[in-house]
FIBAKE-528442 format. One record per residue (C-alpha): z, y, x; residue in one letter; chain. Coordinates in steps of 0.05 Angstrom, whole numbers, always signed. Example, Ala and Ser with C-alpha at 12.3 -4.5 7.8 and 13.67 -1.06 7.14 Angstrom:
# FIBAKE-528442
R      pz      py      px  r  c
R    +156     -90    +246  a  A
R    +143     -21    +273  s  A
END
This chain:
# FIBAKE-528442
R      pz      py      px  r  c
R      -1      +0      -7  m  A
R     -14     +78     +26  t  A
R     +35    +129     +10  w  A
R      +9    +206     +25  i  A
R     +66    +251     +40  i  A
R     +53    +329      +7  q  A
R    +116    +363     +46  l  A
R    +121    +439     +37  t  A
R    +171    +486     +65  v  A
R    +192    +500      -7  a  A
R    +204    +431     -16  v  A
R    +234    +412     +47  a  A
R    +286    +477     +39  c  A
R    +308    +460     -32  l  A
R    +328    +381     -22  i  A
R    +346    +380     +55  s  A
R    +416    +384     +33  s  A
R    +416    +319      -2  c  A
R    +366    +283     +38  l  A
R    +363    +300    +102  c  A
R    +410    +259    +167  r  A
R    +455    +310    +211  e  A
R    +415    +335    +261  v  A
R    +448    +346    +328  e  A
R    +427    +398    +378  l  A
R    +438    +365    +450  i  A
R    +399    +410    +498  e  A
R    +355    +477    +494  e  A
R    +317    +500    +550  y  A
R    +270    +566    +547  n  A
R    +239    +539    +620  l  A
R    +244    +473    +642  l  A
R    +301    +479    +704  k  A
R    +309    +435    +761  f  A
R    +361    +423    +811  n  A
R    +321    +414    +871  e  A
R    +364    +399    +942  p  A
R    +362    +448    +993  p  A
R    +283    +452   +1036  g  A
R    +247    +414    +975  y  A
R    +183    +429    +981  p  A
R    +149    +488    +941  k  A
R     +88    +488    +914  n  A
R     +49    +559    +911  p  A
R     +12    +537    +853  k  A
R     +73    +522    +810  y  A
R     +86    +556    +743  e  A
R    +145    +542    +696  p  A
R    +101    +559    +634  e  A
R     +50    +489    +659  e  A
R    +111    +445    +662  t  A
R    +121    +408    +586  i  A
R    +176    +355    +565  l  A
R    +141    +309    +534  t  A
R    +184    +233    +542  g  A
R    +260    +222    +523  i  A
R    +306    +155    +535  e  A
R    +376    +158    +522  a  A
R    +423    +110    +562  a  A
R    +497    +108    +564  h  A
R    +517    +164    +606  d  A
R    +445    +190    +612  r  A
R    +387    +221    +581  i  A
R    +322    +213    +619  f  A
R    +267    +258    +601  l  A
R    +190    +253    +621  a  A
R    +147    +317    +650  f  A
R     +79    +293    +665  p  A
R     +25    +331    +703  r  A
R     -22    +349    +655  i  A
R     -18    +422    +650  f  A
R     -13    +436    +724  g  A
R     +16    +414    +790  t  A
R     +73    +433    +832  g  A
R    +122    +423    +793  h  A
R    +185    +392    +829  p  A
R    +194    +330    +788  a  A
R    +158    +289    +730  s  A
R    +213    +246    +713  f  A
R    +282    +264    +712  g  A
R    +349    +261    +676  f  A
R    +411    +299    +652  i  A
R    +483    +276    +645  p  A
R    +493    +256    +570  r  A
R    +554    +300    +537  r  A
R    +604    +273    +491  s  A
R    +589    +332    +444  t  A
R    +533    +377    +414  p  A
R    +511    +430    +453  h  A
R    +553    +493    +453  a  A
R    +508    +553    +438  f  A
R    +555    +600    +485  d  A
R    +538    +543    +553  k  A
R    +482    +532    +595  q  A
R    +446    +463    +582  s  A
R    +443    +424    +653  p  A
R    +396    +434    +718  l  A
R    +352    +373    +714  i  A
R    +356    +318    +773  e  A
R    +302    +278    +798  a  A
R    +297    +207    +780  y  A
R    +317    +158    +817  p  A
R    +318    +211    +876  s  A
R    +276    +271    +896  w  A
R    +244    +240    +949  e  A
R    +202    +202    +899  w  A
R    +169    +268    +875  h  A
R    +173    +309    +940  a  A
R     +96    +292    +965  a  A
R     +66    +290    +877  a  A
R    +106    +362    +881  t  A
R     +68    +383    +944  a  A
R      +1    +357    +928  d  A
R      +5    +313    +983  d  A
R      -4    +243    +941  v  A
R     -67    +213    +982  n  A
R     -27    +229   +1050  n  A
R     -25    +156   +1083  p  A
R     +54    +157   +1089  a  A
R     +56    +173   +1011  s  A
R      +9    +108    +999  n  A
R     +20    +120    +924  c  A
R     +97     +91    +925  t  A
R    +123    +151    +887  g  A
R    +117    +174    +821  l  A
R     +69    +220    +806  v  A
R     +56    +240    +729  s  A
R    +107    +193    +682  v  A
R     +96    +194    +607  t  A
R    +142    +150    +587  r  A
R    +215    +113    +599  a  A
R    +236     +55    +558  r  A
R    +305     +10    +567  i  A
R    +305     -67    +553  d  A
R    +360    -109    +540  a  A
R    +378    -123    +609  c  A
R    +397     -54    +624  n  A
R    +333     -33    +666  r  A
R    +288     +15    +651  l  A
R    +215     +13    +655  w  A
R    +185     +72    +671  v  A
R    +101     +92    +668  l  A
R     +65    +134    +716  d  A
R     -13    +154    +699  t  A
R     -24    +174    +764  g  A
R     -61    +232    +743  v  A
R     -50    +299    +758  l  A
R     -81    +349    +700  d  A
R     -97    +305    +660  a  A
R    -119    +363    +603  l  A
R    -158    +403    +647  t  A
R    -186    +372    +707  v  A
R    -171    +293    +703  y  A
R    -150    +283    +785  n  A
R    -136    +207    +798  v  A
R     -96    +211    +851  v  A
R     -65    +144    +842  c  A
R     -70     +85    +802  p  A
R     -28     +76    +737  p  A
R     +39     +30    +754  k  A
R     +96      +7    +726  i  A
R    +159     +16    +766  l  A
R    +223     -15    +741  v  A
R    +289      +9    +755  f  A
R    +372     -27    +745  d  A
R    +413     +21    +719  l  A
R    +468      -4    +753  a  A
R    +444     +13    +813  t  A
R    +372     +52    +807  d  A
R    +339     +15    +852  q  A
R    +274      -9    +851  v  A
R    +278     -88    +815  v  A
R    +201     -94    +800  r  A
R    +134     -59    +810  t  A
R     +75     -75    +767  i  A
R     +13     -62    +781  n  A
R     -59     -69    +737  f  A
R    -120     -97    +751  p  A
R    -177     -55    +755  k  A
R    -213    -100    +701  s  A
R    -163     -61    +648  v  A
R    -169      +3    +672  l  A
R    -233     +46    +639  r  A
R    -269    +120    +661  p  A
R    -209    +167    +644  f  A
R    -148    +119    +618  s  A
R     -89    +154    +608  l  A
R     -29    +113    +587  f  A
R     +13    +156    +546  t  A
R     +63    +110    +502  s  A
R     +99     +48    +517  m  A
R    +138     -12    +480  v  A
R    +172     -69    +509  i  A
R    +166    -137    +453  d  A
R    +222    -180    +473  e  A
R    +220    -229    +417  s  A
R    +193    -280    +459  t  A
R    +241    -268    +518  d  A
R    +269    -218    +557  k  A
R    +272    -178    +619  c  A
R    +215    -207    +661  d  A
R    +187    -249    +606  n  A
R    +175    -196    +559  a  A
R    +112    -164    +538  f  A
R     +94     -92    +540  l  A
R     +41     -57    +499  y  A
R     +13     +15    +522  l  A
R     -28     +58    +486  g  A
R     -98     +92    +516  d  A
R    -109    +150    +472  p  A
R    -161    +184    +527  l  A
R    -213    +115    +526  f  A
R    -184     +81    +455  p  A
R    -137     +25    +456  g  A
R     -84     -15    +481  l  A
R     -68     -51    +545  l  A
R     -21    -120    +543  v  A
R     +19    -137    +589  y  A
R     +46    -207    +599  d  A
R    +110    -202    +653  a  A
R    +120    -276    +660  k  A
R     +48    -286    +681  k  A
R     +43    -213    +714  d  A
R     -32    -218    +674  a  A
R     -65    -155    +623  a  A
R    -113    -150    +582  w  A
R    -140     -91    +532  r  A
R    -158     -88    +458  l  A
R    -192     -39    +423  s  A
R    -213     -27    +338  h  A
R    -243     +24    +314  p  A
R    -186     +51    +278  n  A
R    -162     +69    +341  m  A
R    -208    +117    +356  f  A
R    -194    +194    +347  a  A
R    -227    +225    +272  e  A
R    -256    +284    +285  p  A
R    -239    +314    +218  d  A
R    -162    +310    +250  y  A
R    -184    +334    +323  a  A
R    -159    +404    +304  r  A
R     -93    +421    +310  f  A
R     -59    +488    +286  e  A
R      +8    +509    +279  l  A
R     +31    +578    +259  f  A
R     -32    +604    +274  g  A
R     -48    +580    +339  e  A
R    -104    +514    +345  s  A
R    -134    +471    +390  f  A
R    -170    +413    +402  t  A
R    -160    +342    +420  l  A
R    -198    +271    +405  m  A
R    -141    +237    +423  d  A
R    -135    +160    +405  g  A
R     -74    +118    +404  p  A
R      -8    +169    +434  v  A
R     +36    +131    +389  g  A
R     +53     +61    +375  i  A
R    +121     +23    +350  t  A
R    +143     -49    +336  l  A
R    +164     -66    +265  s  A
R    +236     -95    +259  p  A
R    +219    -166    +268  n  A
R    +172    -148    +321  n  A
R    +117    -184    +284  e  A
R     +76    -121    +281  k  A
R     +52     -57    +324  l  A
R     +43      +0    +291  y  A
R      -4     +52    +311  f  A
R     -41    +111    +304  q  A
R     -82    +174    +336  s  A
R     -61    +236    +353  f  A
R    -130    +265    +324  a  A
R    -115    +220    +259  s  A
R     -66    +224    +189  n  A
R     -67    +151    +189  k  A
R     -15     +91    +213  i  A
R     -47     +22    +218  y  A
R     -10     -46    +246  s  A
R     -41    -109    +278  i  A
R     -13    -170    +293  s  A
R     +35    -177    +362  t  A
R     +15    -244    +352  s  A
R     -54    -230    +367  v  A
R     -37    -179    +416  l  A
R      -2    -243    +451  r  A
R     -55    -286    +436  g  A
R     -98    -259    +505  g  A
R    -170    -222    +524  p  A
R    -216    -231    +462  r  A
R    -274    -275    +500  g  A
R    -339    -237    +526  p  A
R    -390    -201    +473  g  A
R    -333    -205    +422  f  A
R    -336    -140    +376  p  A
R    -280     -87    +370  d  A
R    -289     -85    +296  a  A
R    -273    -156    +291  d  A
R    -206    -156    +316  l  A
R    -162    -188    +266  p  A
R    -105    -166    +230  s  A
R    -115     -92    +237  v  A
R     -78     -67    +171  k  A
R     -82      +4    +147  l  A
R      -4     +19    +125  e  A
R      +8     +92    +115  f  A
R     -21    +155    +106  v  A
R      +1    +222    +131  k  A
R      -1    +298    +109  s  A
R     -20    +315    +182  s  A
R     -32    +287    +245  q  A
R     +24    +268    +293  a  A
R     +46    +241    +374  a  A
R    +106    +198    +367  p  A
R    +129    +129    +324  l  A
R    +190    +100    +323  a  A
R    +232     +44    +286  t  A
R    +294     +59    +248  d  A
R    +346      +4    +264  p  A
R    +379     +39    +207  l  A
R    +335      +5    +153  d  A
R    +278     -13    +194  g  A
R    +231     +39    +169  s  A
R    +182     +72    +210  i  A
R    +191    +140    +239  v  A
R    +143    +189    +248  v  A
R    +143    +271    +259  a  A
R     +82    +300    +228  p  A
R     +49    +362    +264  c  A
R     +39    +411    +210  n  A
R     +99    +390    +177  d  A
R    +157    +408    +231  t  A
R    +204    +357    +215  g  A
R    +214    +275    +213  i  A
R    +207    +231    +157  i  A
R    +204    +165    +145  s  A
R    +171    +101    +105  f  A
R    +216     +48     +91  p  A
R    +181      +2     +66  g  A
R    +182     +27     -18  t  A
R    +136     +74     -58  n  A
R    +171    +126     -24  d  A
R    +181    +163     +44  p  A
R    +234    +197     +62  r  A
R    +246    +266     +88  l  A
R    +297    +255    +147  l  A
R    +300    +324    +183  a  A
R    +262    +388    +181  f  A
R    +258    +461    +215  d  A
R    +210    +509    +225  p  A
R    +233    +537    +292  v  A
R    +258    +477    +325  a  A
R    +224    +427    +311  m  A
R    +147    +452    +325  q  A
R    +111    +389    +357  f  A
R    +160    +337    +361  i  A
R    +124    +293    +430  l  A
R    +178    +229    +424  d  A
R    +222    +199    +381  i  A
R    +268    +142    +403  r  A
R    +319     +96    +369  a  A
R    +378     +95    +422  g  A
R    +384     +23    +446  p  A
R    +463     +42    +453  y  A
R    +484     +74    +379  d  A
R    +428     +68    +339  g  A
R    +410    +142    +333  d  A
R    +344    +174    +339  l  A
R    +326    +221    +391  w  A
R    +271    +257    +397  f  A
R    +246    +327    +439  v  A
R    +207    +386    +408  s  A
R    +154    +418    +461  s  A
R    +119    +465    +418  r  A
R     +48    +443    +451  l  A
R     +10    +492    +416  q  A
R     +34    +546    +462  k  A
R     +16    +503    +522  f  A
R     -64    +500    +495  f  A
R     -61    +575    +480  k  A
R     -19    +590    +550  k  A
R     +20    +634    +492  t  A
R     +92    +603    +517  l  A
R    +147    +658    +523  n  A
R    +200    +647    +570  r  A
R    +247    +693    +533  n  A
R    +240    +636    +475  e  A
R    +269    +564    +475  i  A
R    +205    +528    +480  n  A
R    +240    +461    +486  f  A
R    +297    +413    +449  r  A
R    +331    +362    +456  i  A
R    +355    +332    +390  m  A
R    +384    +276    +351  r  A
R    +384    +246    +284  l  A
R    +452    +213    +282  t  A
R    +463    +136    +254  s  A
R    +495    +157    +185  g  A
R    +474    +135    +108  h  A
R    +411    +135     +96  l  A
R    +387    +191     +56  p  A
R    +397    +165     -30  p  A
R    +327    +206     -55  f  A
R    +264    +185     -34  p  A
R    +218    +248     -23  l  A
R    +174    +270     -84  a  A
R     +98    +254     -58  h  A
END
């Protein structure tokens, strides 16, 4: 069944008091500020207004953040963390400086535009888009290896995944992908870990590739990877134009949002330039590559699940009830599809929730953590350093809204 949300500011304001879960502001920044050590490389091309926050993962003591180098180069780190507070953000206190993860040395070469130096050998982190914690308390970090992805698309290193033991912050595994699964302009921006068949080093990973639309499947036990594609993973031209508060840009991106169903039997996916959410059976994904000449359109079990009011970037699964959570760009809020006839409004704020780029169900608390980054202002180069541009927030795990959102 397909459901269409018609969400307006007026309706949201009227019903938000009875529908919305509690939203906590964790941290906020005008510009992202890093705690570089003395003597750390300074790149003369670095412009703080070009550093965007796109990814979040919440550990029990830290909040991990991803800053891919997609609009410019030279920012101090592409992946870092801040301490996790025991109480929400206090408005009279500054948000903490960002520390690089696992250390500053891992980011120095990319910061200095020196990645191709033989001494570096692509061992550090270049441009991180996502990070996820598994059941074994390990952090999987996805590095695209691409600089200026939305401007000149400069491939300086092959994409890779680094797995860190969070007890020691040491690398326990490095995953490099075979050239056969990479395509011109591949840019892996989303990742989920499927531990339904096994855990730790025997799990499956699914990655979304929006620039050469498709899904990459990685079998961690066999160290094998393959690609699958389908016409519904491509951008829809009618939804390539994004507009928010009078500022617009065009982006023909494929799947950027992916999430697993509660029982891990389905993977939900959505292209950025689309108003639809589809699903595919994980048994099909885990079944291995398709044979030569197999038409993409014949990929089985691809199903239309939901229709949204506008485009959206992230998808997540709510641990409270297993509903699919999405943040439609034009609605500046978060809604969920609980598997009934009616979607629900979980949160709404036209100022604080402009372009939510990642939503993550916390592996330790069941809360929904998310980041907003005012993406439209990066494309239009109108970011104002005197305004709050980045917010780290969460929806606390509590009782579900008692009433469905009218549609």
